[in-house]
C-alpha positions as CSV (number, residue, x, y, z in Angstrom):
1,M,4.7,-34.3,75.6
2,R,6.1,-30.9,76.6
3,K,8.8,-32.5,78.9
4,T,9.7,-35.1,76.2
5,L,10.0,-32.1,73.7
6,A,12.0,-29.9,76.0
7,T,14.4,-33.0,76.5
8,M,14.6,-33.3,72.9
9,L,15.5,-29.8,72.4
10,L,18.4,-29.8,74.8
11,G,21.5,-29.1,72.9
12,F,19.6,-27.4,70.1
13,S,20.2,-23.9,69.2
14,T,16.8,-22.2,69.8
15,A,17.8,-18.8,68.1
16,L,15.4,-19.6,65.5
17,L,13.1,-22.2,67.0
18,L,9.7,-21.4,65.8
19,G,6.3,-22.9,66.5
20,G,3.4,-23.6,69.1
21,C,5.7,-24.3,72.1
22,A,5.2,-20.7,73.4
23,G,1.5,-21.1,72.6
24,G,0.1,-23.3,75.5
25,N,-1.8,-21.9,78.2
26,G,0.8,-19.9,80.0
27,E,2.8,-23.1,80.8
28,T,5.7,-22.3,78.9
29,D,8.9,-21.0,80.5
30,A,11.3,-21.4,77.5
31,G,14.1,-18.8,77.7
32,G,14.8,-18.3,73.9
33,G,13.4,-18.8,70.4
34,V,10.6,-17.2,68.5
35,S,7.2,-18.1,67.7
36,S,4.5,-17.3,65.2
37,S,1.1,-15.7,66.9
38,G,-2.2,-15.6,65.4
39,S,-3.9,-13.8,68.2
40,G,-1.7,-11.0,69.9
41,T,-3.0,-11.0,73.6
42,P,-1.3,-8.3,75.7
43,A,0.3,-9.4,78.8
44,A,1.5,-6.9,81.4
45,G,4.9,-7.1,83.3
46,A,5.2,-6.1,86.9
47,G,4.2,-2.5,87.3
48,E,3.6,-2.1,83.6
49,E,0.4,-1.1,82.3
50,I,-0.3,-2.4,78.7
51,T,-3.0,-1.9,76.2
52,A,-3.8,-3.7,72.8
53,E,-2.6,-0.7,71.0
54,S,0.6,-0.2,72.9
55,S,1.7,-3.7,73.8
56,T,4.8,-5.1,72.5
57,R,4.5,-8.3,74.3
58,V,2.0,-11.0,73.4
59,T,0.9,-14.7,73.9
60,D,-0.5,-16.8,71.0
61,D,-3.3,-18.3,73.1
62,P,-6.6,-20.4,72.3
63,I,-7.8,-19.0,75.6
64,E,-8.5,-15.6,73.8
65,A,-9.8,-17.3,70.8
66,A,-12.5,-19.3,73.4
67,Y,-13.3,-15.8,75.1
68,F,-13.9,-14.2,71.6
69,G,-16.0,-17.0,70.2
70,V,-18.4,-16.6,73.2
71,Y,-18.8,-12.7,72.7
72,V,-19.0,-13.2,68.9
73,W,-22.0,-15.7,69.6
74,K,-23.7,-13.1,71.7
75,A,-23.3,-10.4,69.2
76,A,-24.7,-12.6,66.4
77,V,-27.9,-13.4,68.6
78,E,-28.4,-10.0,69.3
79,K,-27.8,-8.8,65.7
80,A,-30.4,-11.6,64.5
81,Q,-32.6,-10.9,67.4
82,S,-33.0,-14.9,67.6
83,F,-31.4,-18.0,68.8
84,E,-32.4,-19.9,65.7
85,I,-29.3,-21.8,64.5
86,D,-29.4,-20.4,60.9
87,K,-30.2,-16.8,61.7
88,V,-27.5,-16.8,64.1
89,R,-24.8,-18.5,61.7
90,E,-25.7,-15.7,59.2
91,A,-25.4,-13.0,61.7
92,V,-21.8,-14.1,62.6
93,Y,-20.4,-13.2,59.2
94,G,-18.6,-9.8,59.3
95,L,-18.8,-9.2,63.0
96,E,-16.1,-7.3,64.5
97,F,-15.0,-7.5,68.3
98,D,-12.4,-5.8,70.5
99,A,-10.7,-9.0,71.8
100,P,-8.2,-8.5,74.6
101,G,-5.5,-8.7,72.0
102,G,-7.1,-6.1,69.7
103,K,-9.7,-5.9,67.0
104,K,-10.7,-9.2,65.0
105,S,-13.6,-10.0,62.7
106,M,-15.1,-12.8,61.3
107,H,-14.7,-13.6,57.6
108,E,-17.6,-12.5,55.4
109,S,-18.3,-16.1,54.3
110,N,-15.4,-18.8,55.1
111,Q,-16.3,-19.3,58.9
112,H,-12.8,-18.3,59.7
113,T,-11.3,-15.2,61.7
114,L,-9.2,-12.2,60.6
115,K,-6.5,-11.4,63.1
116,P,-3.1,-9.8,63.6
117,V,0.0,-12.0,63.0
118,Y,3.2,-11.6,64.6
119,I,6.5,-13.1,65.2
120,G,7.9,-12.9,68.7
121,E,11.1,-13.5,70.6
122,I,10.1,-16.1,73.7
123,L,10.9,-14.3,77.0
124,K,11.5,-16.0,80.4
125,D,8.2,-15.3,81.8
126,G,6.6,-17.2,79.0
127,Q,5.6,-14.2,76.9
128,F,7.2,-13.0,73.7
129,K,8.4,-9.7,72.5
130,I,7.3,-8.8,68.7
131,V,10.1,-8.8,66.4
132,K,8.1,-8.6,63.2
133,K,4.5,-7.8,62.1
134,F,2.9,-9.1,59.2
135,N,0.6,-7.0,56.6
136,D,1.7,-3.9,58.4
137,G,-0.1,-4.8,61.7
138,K,-3.4,-5.0,59.9
139,L,-5.7,-7.9,60.2
140,V,-4.5,-11.0,58.2
141,V,-7.3,-12.8,56.0
142,P,-7.6,-16.4,56.6
143,D,-7.3,-18.9,53.9
144,S,-9.5,-21.8,54.7
145,Y,-7.7,-23.8,51.9
146,S,-3.9,-23.7,51.2
147,S,-2.7,-22.5,48.1
148,Y,0.4,-24.9,48.5
149,L,-2.3,-27.8,48.2
150,H,-4.6,-26.7,45.8
151,E,-4.7,-24.9,42.6
152,K,-6.5,-21.5,42.6
153,G,-10.2,-22.0,42.3
154,K,-9.7,-25.7,42.7
155,A,-10.2,-26.1,46.3
156,P,-12.9,-27.8,47.8
157,G,-16.3,-25.9,48.7
158,P,-17.7,-25.4,52.1
159,T,-19.5,-28.5,53.6
160,G,-22.4,-28.6,56.0
161,G,-25.4,-26.2,56.5
162,P,-29.2,-26.7,56.2
163,Q,-30.8,-29.1,53.6
164,E,-33.9,-27.9,52.1
165,G,-36.9,-29.5,53.6
166,K,-35.3,-31.2,56.5
167,K,-36.2,-30.1,60.2
168,Y,-33.5,-29.8,62.7
169,P,-33.6,-29.8,66.5
170,Q,-33.6,-26.1,67.8
171,P,-32.4,-24.6,70.7
172,E,-34.7,-24.9,74.2
173,V,-35.2,-21.1,75.1
174,T,-37.1,-19.8,77.9
175,E,-38.4,-16.5,78.9
176,E,-35.7,-16.6,81.4
177,T,-32.5,-18.7,80.1
178,V,-30.9,-20.0,76.9
179,K,-28.6,-22.9,77.3
180,I,-25.1,-23.3,75.8
181,G,-22.7,-26.4,75.7
182,V,-19.0,-26.8,76.9
183,L,-17.2,-29.6,75.3
184,H,-13.6,-29.8,76.6
185,S,-12.0,-32.6,78.2
186,L,-11.6,-32.2,81.8
187,S,-9.8,-35.4,82.6
188,G,-7.5,-37.7,80.5
189,T,-4.4,-36.3,78.4
190,M,-5.9,-33.3,77.2
191,A,-7.3,-31.9,80.5
192,I,-4.0,-29.9,81.0
193,S,-4.8,-27.9,78.0
194,E,-8.7,-28.0,77.8
195,T,-9.8,-27.3,81.6
196,S,-8.6,-23.7,80.9
197,L,-10.7,-23.2,78.0
198,K,-13.6,-24.6,79.8
199,D,-13.1,-22.0,82.6
200,V,-12.6,-19.1,80.3
201,V,-15.9,-19.8,78.7
202,L,-17.6,-19.8,82.2
203,Y,-15.9,-16.7,82.7
204,A,-17.1,-15.0,79.9
205,V,-20.7,-16.3,80.7
206,D,-20.4,-14.9,84.0
207,E,-19.6,-11.5,82.6
208,I,-22.5,-11.6,80.1
209,N,-25.0,-12.9,82.9
210,T,-23.6,-10.0,85.4
211,S,-24.5,-7.3,82.7
212,G,-27.9,-8.6,81.7
213,G,-27.4,-11.8,79.7
214,V,-28.4,-12.3,76.1
215,L,-31.9,-10.8,74.7
216,G,-32.6,-10.3,78.4
217,R,-32.0,-14.1,79.2
218,K,-29.5,-15.6,81.4
219,I,-27.1,-18.1,79.9
220,E,-27.2,-21.7,81.6
221,V,-24.0,-23.8,80.7
222,V,-24.0,-27.4,79.9
223,V,-20.7,-28.8,80.7
224,E,-19.6,-32.3,79.4
225,D,-16.2,-33.9,79.9
226,P,-15.3,-36.1,76.7
227,A,-12.3,-37.4,78.7
228,S,-9.8,-37.0,75.9
229,D,-11.8,-39.8,74.2
230,W,-12.4,-38.9,70.5
231,D,-15.8,-41.1,70.4
232,L,-16.8,-39.8,73.4
233,F,-16.6,-36.2,71.9
234,A,-19.2,-37.1,69.3
235,E,-21.4,-39.0,71.9
236,K,-21.5,-35.9,73.9
237,A,-22.0,-33.5,71.3
238,R,-25.1,-35.5,70.1
239,K,-26.4,-35.6,73.7
240,M,-25.9,-31.8,74.0
241,I,-28.0,-31.0,70.7
242,T,-30.7,-33.5,71.0
243,T,-31.2,-33.9,74.5
244,D,-30.0,-30.8,76.6
245,K,-31.0,-28.7,73.4
246,V,-28.2,-26.1,73.8
247,S,-28.2,-23.1,71.5
248,V,-24.4,-23.4,70.6
249,I,-21.5,-25.6,71.7
250,F,-18.1,-24.2,72.6
251,G,-15.3,-27.0,72.4
252,C,-12.6,-29.4,71.3
253,W,-8.7,-28.9,71.0
254,T,-7.3,-31.5,69.1
255,S,-8.1,-31.6,65.3
256,V,-9.0,-35.4,65.7
257,S,-11.7,-34.4,68.2
258,R,-13.0,-31.6,65.9
259,K,-13.3,-34.1,63.0
260,S,-15.0,-36.5,65.6
261,V,-17.8,-34.2,66.3
262,L,-18.1,-32.6,62.8
263,P,-20.5,-35.2,61.2
264,V,-22.6,-34.5,64.3
265,F,-22.9,-31.0,63.8
266,E,-23.3,-31.1,60.1
267,E,-26.2,-34.0,60.7
268,Y,-28.0,-31.7,62.8
269,N,-27.2,-28.3,61.4
270,H,-26.1,-27.1,64.9
271,L,-22.9,-24.5,65.7
272,L,-19.5,-25.3,67.1
273,F,-17.1,-22.6,67.8
274,Y,-13.5,-24.1,67.9
275,P,-10.9,-22.0,69.5
276,V,-7.7,-23.7,68.3
277,Q,-5.2,-23.0,65.8
278,Y,-5.3,-25.9,63.3
279,E,-4.2,-27.4,59.9
280,G,-6.8,-25.8,57.6
281,E,-8.3,-27.8,54.9
282,E,-11.8,-27.6,56.4
283,Q,-14.7,-25.0,55.9
284,S,-17.9,-26.5,57.5
285,K,-20.8,-23.9,57.5
286,N,-21.5,-25.6,61.2
287,V,-18.1,-24.5,62.5
288,F,-16.8,-21.1,63.3
289,Y,-12.9,-21.4,63.6
290,T,-11.9,-18.6,66.0
291,A,-8.2,-19.3,66.0
292,A,-5.2,-19.1,63.3
293,T,-5.3,-20.8,60.0
294,P,-1.8,-21.9,58.4
295,N,-1.4,-18.8,56.6
296,Q,-1.8,-16.7,59.8
297,Q,0.8,-19.1,61.8
298,L,2.7,-21.6,60.2
299,V,3.3,-20.0,56.7
300,P,4.6,-16.6,58.3
301,A,6.8,-18.5,60.7
302,A,8.4,-20.4,57.7
303,Q,8.9,-17.3,55.7
304,Y,10.5,-15.6,58.7
305,M,13.0,-18.3,59.2
306,I,13.9,-18.1,55.4
307,D,14.3,-14.6,55.6
308,Q,16.6,-15.1,58.5
309,G,18.8,-17.4,56.5
310,S,17.5,-20.6,57.4
311,K,17.8,-23.6,54.9
312,K,17.2,-26.6,57.0
313,F,13.7,-27.2,58.5
314,Y,12.9,-30.0,61.4
315,L,9.4,-30.5,62.2
316,L,8.9,-31.9,65.8
317,G,5.1,-32.8,66.5
318,T,2.7,-35.5,67.1
319,D,2.0,-37.9,64.2
320,Y,-1.6,-37.1,63.5
321,V,-4.1,-34.9,61.7
322,F,-2.1,-31.5,62.9
323,P,0.7,-31.6,62.3
């Protein structure tokens, strides 16, 4: 898809090209254009020391959201002093974490993440230099439902969560270990993007285990490959919850894969950490969305283009859930 998109863009002026093209997994090598960012991960150049506070170069990357999600779950478990699903979910709300790109926090109620939002100029090394900061560089509050699509107060409420009197599968935790699930495509069309998310979850787990684990227990990882097959995503999620008895699952990239597994997580009242910017219009008590919502990415991007004098807009994207 990226090669096709690059071919389509030949002959276009990219002075005001906006979008997720700069936000893959370090694979972009465009030499012009700008992109909106909902993360802000610093990336150092040769001989250049960059910190989250001083950086003017960032990437918009689900990798950071995946890493952030693992540590948020760990912090929630320690706050709750429990691996029980409902206790961990309640402990997530309001948590703060110093991610590689700076401080982020979980919303107090709507399952999404407060984060900095930037517009950046794409550089030849795939990074981009900040040209505009929104909200004076402070964290932008996520909107789970778009005000452009719903009147104020008319948006649907949250879905999922526990039903009174119903019993759900609970994580299998021993004195030595606790299991988590990783549900990312390692084969098929999405492997090029999702394999790196699996790797970063394993990286975070290795860091945590090296420093003593969670509540004194080492994390054991169950990895499944849904092979870019949306039905298989749901099947693998069900197996992890009911057979492997994991305490949480980190997974999915595309919105259609997330929507495929959502009924499973709501059926069993389990937890998914979803690490990719998405279309919004969803608020399940069984999902924590650690990447950007439209008001943290698409809306600022469009506003920036309007401020620069743009009057015509072209949308290049796959015809499915998002965009």
